[in-house]
C-alpha positions in Angstrom: 28.9 20.8 -10.3 29.5 17.1 -11.3 26.6 15.0 -13.7 26.0 13.1 -10.1 25.6 16.3 -8.3 23.4 17.7 -10.7 21.5 14.7 -10.7 20.9 14.4 -7.3 19.3 17.9 -7.4 17.4 17.4 -9.8 16.1 13.8 -7.9 15.4 15.7 -5.0 13.3 18.4 -6.5 11.1 16.1 -8.4 10.6 14.2 -5.1 9.9 17.4 -3.4 7.2 18.2 -6.1 5.7 14.9 -6.2 5.7 15.6 -1.8 7.4 11.7 -1.1 9.2 13.6 1.8 6.1 15.2 3.2 4.6 11.7 2.6 7.2 9.7 4.3 7.1 12.6 7.2 3.5 11.8 7.8 3.9 8.6 7.9 6.6 9.2 10.6 4.5 11.3 12.5 1.6 8.8 12.8 3.7 5.1 13.6 5.6 7.4 16.1 2.4 8.4 17.8 0.6 5.1 18.2 3.9 3.2 18.9 4.0 5.6 22.1 0.7 5.3 22.7 1.1 1.2 22.7 2.6 -0.1 26.2 6.1 -0.8 26.2 5.9 -4.7 25.3 3.3 -4.1 22.6 5.3 -1.1 21.0 8.5 -3.5 21.0 6.3 -6.4 19.2 5.0 -3.7 16.6 8.1 -1.9 16.1 10.5 -4.3 14.1 6.9 -5.4 11.8 6.3 -1.4 11.3 9.7 -0.9 10.1 10.0 -4.2 8.0 7.4 -4.2 6.4 6.6 0.0 6.2 9.5 2.0 6.7 11.7 0.1 5.1 9.9 -0.3 2.0 8.1 3.2 1.9 10.3 4.5 -1.6 9.2 0.6 -3.1 6.4 1.8 -4.5 7.4 5.2 -5.7 10.5 4.5 -7.2 8.2 2.3 -9.3 6.0 4.7 -10.5 8.9 7.5 -11.1 10.9 5.0 -13.4 7.4 4.5 -15.5 6.6 8.1 -15.5 10.1 9.3 -16.9 10.0 6.7 -19.6 6.3 7.5 -20.4 7.8 11.3 -20.4 11.0 10.6 -22.8 12.8 11.2 -19.9 15.0 7.9 -19.3 15.5 7.8 -23.5 17.6 10.8 -23.1 20.2 9.1 -21.0 21.8 7.2 -23.9 22.5 10.9 -25.5 23.3 13.0 -22.0 26.7 12.3 -19.4 24.6 10.8 -16.9 25.1 7.0 -16.9 22.4 4.7 -15.9 24.1 3.1 -13.4 24.3 7.0 -11.9 20.8 7.7 -12.4 19.8 4.7 -10.6 22.0 4.8 -7.7 20.7 8.6 -7.2 17.5 7.3 -7.2 17.6 5.0 -4.5 20.0 6.8 -2.7 17.5 9.5 -2.1 14.9 7.5 -1.2 16.8 4.8 1.1 17.8 7.9 3.0 14.4 9.1 3.8 13.5 5.4 4.6 16.6 5.8 6.9 15.3 9.0 8.6 11.9 8.0 9.3 13.2 5.1 11.0 14.8 6.9 13.6 12.1 7.8 16.0 10.4 5.2 14.9 12.7 2.8 16.3 13.3 5.1 18.9 9.4 4.4 19.9 9.6 0.9 19.9 12.4 0.1 22.1 11.9 3.5 24.2 15.3 4.3 25.8 17.1 0.9 24.3 16.8 0.6 21.2 20.3 0.0 19.1 20.3 2.2 15.8 24.0 1.0 15.1 22.5 -2.1 14.6 19.0 -1.3 13.5 19.4 1.6 10.5 22.3 -0.6 8.8 19.5 -3.1 8.3 16.7 -1.1 7.2 18.7 0.6 5.0 19.5 -2.5 3.3 16.2 -3.6 3.2 15.5 -0.5 1.8 17.8 -0.5 -1.0 16.7 -4.5 -1.8 13.0 -3.3 -2.2 14.2 -0.7 -4.6 16.3 -2.5 -6.6 13.7 -5.4 -7.1 11.0 -3.0 -7.8 13.2 -1.5 -10.5 13.9 -4.3 -11.7 9.7 -5.8 -12.4 8.8 -2.1 -13.4 11.1 -2.4 -16.2 9.2 -5.2 -18.2 5.9 -2.9 -17.4 4.1 -0.5 -19.5 1.9 0.7 -16.4 1.1 0.8 -13.2 -1.4 -1.5 -12.7 0.6 -3.9 -15.1 3.4 -3.4 -12.3 1.2 -4.1 -9.5 0.1 -7.8 -11.1 3.9 -8.7 -11.2 5.5 -7.1 -8.4 3.2 -9.2 -5.5 5.0 -12.5 -7.0 8.4 -11.6 -5.1 7.3 -9.1 -2.8 4.7 -11.5 -1.1 7.2 -13.7 0.3 9.9 -11.5 1.3 7.0 -9.6 3.6 5.1 -12.7 4.6 8.1 -14.8 5.7 9.7 -12.4 8.3 6.3 -11.0 9.6 4.9 -14.1 10.1 8.8 -15.1 12.0 8.3 -11.6 13.7 5.1 -13.1 15.1 6.7 -16.2 16.2 4.4 -18.4 14.5 7.2 -19.5 11.8 11.0 -20.5 13.5 12.6 -22.9 11.2 15.9 -22.4 9.6 14.5 -22.6 6.3 13.3 -19.4 6.8 16.4 -17.6 6.7 16.5 -18.8 2.9 14.6 -15.2 2.4 17.2 -12.7 3.6 14.8 -10.2 4.5 13.5 -12.8 7.8 17.7 -12.2 8.9 16.8 -8.6 8.5 13.8 -8.3 10.4 16.0 -10.5 12.9 18.6 -7.7 13.2 16.1 -4.7 13.3 14.4 -6.5 16.2 17.4 -7.1 18.1 17.8 -2.9 18.1 14.8 -3.0 19.7 14.0 -5.7 22.2 16.8 -6.1 24.4 15.4 -9.7 25.3 16.7 -10.8 22.1 20.2 -12.7 21.6 21.9 -12.9 18.6 25.8 -13.7 18.6 28.2 -11.5 16.6 29.2 -14.0 14.3 25.3 -15.0 13.7 24.5 -11.0 12.9 27.6 -11.1 10.6 26.7 -13.8 8.6 22.4 -12.4 8.3 23.8 -8.6 7.1 25.9 -10.5 4.3 23.6 -12.2 3.8 21.2 -9.8 3.0 24.2 -7.9 1.1 24.7 -10.1 -1.5 21.0 -10.3 -2.3 21.1 -6.6 -2.3 24.1 -6.7 -4.7 22.4 -9.5 -6.9 19.1 -7.9 -7.2 20.9 -4.3 -7.6 22.9 -5.5 -10.9 19.6 -7.5 -12.4 17.8 -4.1 -12.0 20.7 -2.5 -13.7 20.3 -5.1 -16.7 16.3 -5.2 -16.7 16.4 -1.4 -17.2 18.9 -1.4 -19.6 17.2 -3.6 -21.5 13.5 -2.2 -21.5 15.9 1.2 -22.8 17.3 -0.6 -25.6 15.2 -2.8 -27.1 12.4 -1.6 -29.2 8.8 -2.0 -28.1 6.6 -4.3 -30.0 3.8 -3.0 -31.8 0.7 -3.4 -29.7 -2.0 -6.1 -31.2 -4.6 -4.3 -33.6 -7.6 -3.3 -31.1 -10.8 -5.7 -31.3 -13.7 -3.6 -31.9 -16.5 -6.0 -29.9 -17.2 -4.4 -27.0 -17.8 -0.6 -28.4 -20.4 1.5 -26.7 -23.1 1.7 -29.4 -26.3 3.5 -29.3 -28.1 1.1 -27.2 -28.7 3.5 -23.7 -26.9 0.3 -21.9 -24.4 -0.2 -24.6 -21.9 1.7 -22.7 -22.1 0.1 -19.8 -21.9 -3.8 -21.5 -18.7 -1.9 -23.4 -17.2 -0.8 -19.4 -18.1 -4.2 -18.2 -16.5 -6.2 -20.9 -13.1 -4.2 -21.3 -12.0 -4.1 -17.4 -13.2 -8.2 -17.6 -10.9 -8.6 -21.1 -8.1 -6.0 -18.9 -8.2 -7.5 -15.8 -8.5 -11.0 -16.7 -5.2 -10.7 -19.1 -3.5 -8.9 -16.5 -3.9 -10.9 -13.7 -5.3 -7.8 -11.7 -8.6 -9.2 -11.1 -6.9 -12.2 -9.1 -4.6 -9.6 -7.3 -7.8 -8.1 -6.1 -9.8 -11.2 -5.1 -6.8 -12.9 -3.1 -5.7 -10.1 -1.2 -8.5 -9.6 0.7 -8.6 -13.3 1.2 -5.1 -14.2 1.4 -5.5 -11.6 4.5 -8.7 -13.1 6.2 -6.7 -16.4 6.3 -3.7 -15.6 7.7 -5.9 -14.0 10.4 -7.9 -17.2 10.9 -4.4 -19.1 11.0 -2.3 -16.5 12.3 -4.0 -15.2 14.8 -4.6 -18.2 17.7 -0.8 -18.8 17.8 0.1 -14.8 17.6 -1.8 -14.3 21.0 -0.4 -17.6 22.6 3.3 -15.8 21.7 2.8 -12.8 22.9 0.9 -14.3 26.2 3.6 -16.4 26.9 7.2 -14.3 25.9 5.8 -10.6 26.5 2.8 -11.4 28.6 0.3 -9.4 26.5 -3.2 -10.6 25.4 -4.4 -9.8 22.4 -8.2 -11.3 22.9 -9.6 -7.8 24.4 -8.0 -6.3 21.0 -9.8 -8.4 19.0 -12.8 -5.7 18.0 -10.1 -3.3 17.1 -8.4 -5.8 15.0 -11.7 -6.9 13.0 -12.4 -3.5 12.1 -8.6 -2.1 11.0 -7.2 -5.3 9.9 -10.7 -6.5 7.7 -13.6 -4.3 7.8 -12.0 -1.1 6.9 -8.8 -2.4 4.9 -10.9 -4.3 2.8 -12.6 -1.6 1.0 -8.9 0.2 1.5 -7.1 -2.1 -1.0 -10.4 -2.3 -3.6 -10.4 1.8 -3.0 -6.6 2.2 -3.8 -7.5 -0.3 -7.1 -10.0 2.0 -8.8 -8.0 4.9 -7.9 -5.0 3.3 -10.0 -6.9 2.1 -12.9 -8.6 6.1 -12.9 -5.3 7.5 -12.9 -4.0 5.2 -15.8 -6.7 6.2 -18.2 -5.9 9.8 -17.4 -2.7 9.2 -18.2 -2.8 6.9 -21.1 -5.4 9.6 -22.4 -8.2 7.3 -22.5 -10.5 9.6 -20.7 -10.9 12.2 -23.6 -11.8 9.6 -26.1 -15.3 9.3 -23.5 -16.5 13.0 -24.6 -17.3 12.0 -28.0 -18.7 8.6 -27.0 -21.6 7.4 -25.5 -19.7 7.0 -22.5 -20.0 10.2 -20.8 -17.9 11.3 -18.1 -20.9 10.8 -15.8 -21.4 7.4 -16.5 -18.1 6.5 -16.8 -17.4 7.7 -13.0 -21.0 6.4 -11.6 -19.5 2.6 -13.4 -16.2 3.5 -11.5 -17.4 4.4 -8.0 -20.6 1.2 -8.5 -18.0 -1.1 -9.4 -15.9 -0.3 -6.6 -18.4 -0.4 -4.1 -19.9 -3.5 -5.0 -17.0 -5.5 -5.2 -15.5 -4.4 -1.9 -19.1 -5.3 -0.5 -18.5 -8.8 -2.0 -15.2 -9.2 -0.5 -16.3 -7.8 2.7 -19.0 -11.1 2.7 -16.1 -13.2 2.6 -13.2 -11.9 4.1 -15.0 -11.1 7.5 -16.2 -14.7 8.2 -12.8 -16.4 7.0 -11.3 -14.5 9.5 -12.4 -15.6 11.9 -12.6 -12.5 14.3 -16.3 -12.4 14.3 -18.1 -15.1 15.9 -20.9 -16.7 13.7 -23.8 -15.7 16.1 -22.6 -11.6 15.4 -22.7 -11.6 11.7 -25.9 -10.5 10.6 -25.7 -7.7 13.4 -22.9 -6.5 11.3 -24.2 -6.5 8.1 -25.2 -2.9 8.3 -21.7 -1.8 9.1 -20.4 -4.0 6.2 -22.7 -2.2 3.9 -21.4 1.1 5.0 -17.8 0.2 5.0 -18.7 -0.9 1.2 -19.9 2.6 0.5 -17.1 4.0 1.5 -14.9 2.2 -0.1 -15.4 4.5 -3.5 -14.3 7.3 -1.0 -10.4 6.8 -1.1 -10.6 6.3 -5.4 -12.6 9.7 -5.2 -10.4 11.6 -3.2 -7.0 10.8 -4.5 -8.3 11.4 -8.0 -9.2 14.7 -7.2 -5.9 15.6 -5.4 -3.2 13.1 -8.2 -1.9 14.9 -11.1 -0.5 11.4 -12.3 0.0 8.3 -10.7 3.4 9.5 -8.9 1.3 11.8 -6.7 -1.2 9.4 -6.6 0.8 7.0 -4.5 1.6 9.7 -2.3 -1.8 10.9 -1.8 -3.1 7.2 -1.7 -0.1 6.3 1.6 -1.4 9.5 2.8 -5.2 9.2 2.6 -5.2 5.5 3.5 -4.0 6.6 6.9 -7.5 7.6 8.2 -9.5 4.3 7.5 -6.3 2.7 8.9 -5.8 4.3 12.3 -9.3 5.5 13.0 -10.1 2.0 14.8 -7.2 1.9 17.3 -7.9 6.4 18.0 -11.5 5.5 19.5 -10.5 2.3 21.3 -7.7 4.2 23.1 -8.8 7.9 23.2 -11.1 9.4 25.6 -14.8 10.6 24.3 -14.1 14.0 24.5 -11.2 13.7 22.2 -12.6 11.3 20.0 -15.4 14.3 19.3 -13.9 15.2 16.4 -13.7 12.3 14.5 -17.4 12.3 14.0 -17.0 14.9 11.0 -15.1 11.8 9.3 -17.2 9.0 7.8 -15.0 6.2 8.6 -16.3 6.9 12.5 -19.2 5.7 12.1 -18.3 2.8 10.5 -16.2 1.6 13.5 -19.2 2.2 15.6 -22.1 0.7 13.7 -19.2 -2.2 14.2 -19.0 -1.9 17.8 -22.3 -0.6 18.6 -25.2 -0.4 16.1 -27.6 2.1 16.2 -29.9 2.8 13.6 -29.0 6.3 14.0 -25.6 5.9 14.0 -26.0 4.1 10.8 -28.3 6.8 8.9 -25.5 9.4 10.6 -22.6 7.6 8.8 -24.7 6.5 5.1 -26.1 10.5 5.0 -21.8 11.9 5.9 -20.7 8.8 3.5 -23.5 10.5 0.4 -22.6 14.0 0.7 -18.4 13.0 0.6 -19.0 10.9 -2.5 -21.1 13.6 -4.1 -19.1 16.5 -3.4 -15.8 14.2 -4.2 -17.2 13.1 -8.0 -18.2 16.6 -8.5 -14.6 17.6 -8.3 -13.5 14.2 -9.6 -15.5 15.0 -12.8 -14.0 18.7 -13.3 -10.5 16.9 -13.0 -11.1 14.0 -15.8 -12.8 16.9 -18.1 -9.5 19.3 -17.8 -7.5 16.1 -18.0 
């Protein structure tokens, strides 16, 4: 067996161990079912957005987590004395994750385009886009020590690469300068393969593909160089830790210490800015983009978005903002586990129950503050209805720790954590559209899910529904917290 074949077999085993192919399968099935349930015009609008923003970027965060994990375990250092070259290591990782993206793109594209899907144009665009995001994230993560550090830096180049093609597909940006971003041309090629009304000359399609290929090659070279530099350059010594903020014997000392440490860490790494800016930017995008998007879709496809405004409010704001905060909370705990910081808590006034209580409370509190800002800013909730929606927002914020606790309970490390986050996030993301389109008998099993009661409290608030949702949420948090404590104690 050649070294490339051995590396490929090992990489496939690693990805299988971390359930990455299973995650790809689940996400593919969900998006395929959603697109098949939509009317054909709506599916042709949503399909290119899903393929550009989710399918092509599927492995981007997984490859960053894998590189970080393998570097921490010393596997990358072993490359210096192994027959496998660094370029071959990178190629194997990129090839396997790109293959998953292409396999996922086929059923999603067929569901979006129905019988008029042009896979010959679409799949090369998805493949090049996937490679671009993969190697770009490798270049970014090469200089980072943790997943939270990576998430702090990654949005800077990734947001324009995702936001510009999204605005272009939605009809909000139609300026030639938008094509300076190579992913805009890729989005056009993907839409060409799904929407038969899209007209692009062969010369223009070739130019868009060539520009995308050039950007991918440049990003690949940069990723290889940055990864090589990270492996060969010695790490700078860590500065001595300050003794300030250390938990004292006072009952509230542990709380002050945790708050001080979190504030210092988040401000220094700019993670706090990302957490605060994400929901606000999303709300601003909805406020500025929803009216012209409604006009564009109605004029081009005859699709009226106005009746779907409650679904967008529930799925994109009320449930999505706590989802973002819950994800960050999970990654912070997994970082503490991987760095063995949790072990110190057993011999300190900050006991494991106190630590977990603090994390749960912080996630819920930040989610509530962000919801209080994002919901009115989004413009999807008329001002007179805001007081009536306050109980639903409280319930949604209280459910933010569910994702944090479930992820930490199920994940053995950060790689598995990203896999579980991808799967677990589907439930709060899809439940509002499911309740909107499903008949009442089919929606009955969803009553056992706490998110169901948040959506019903938002659309049809009753005290009984709110009480039921609050009880289910409290029970779920209690059960998951108990299991999470066992996970922390064993880690």
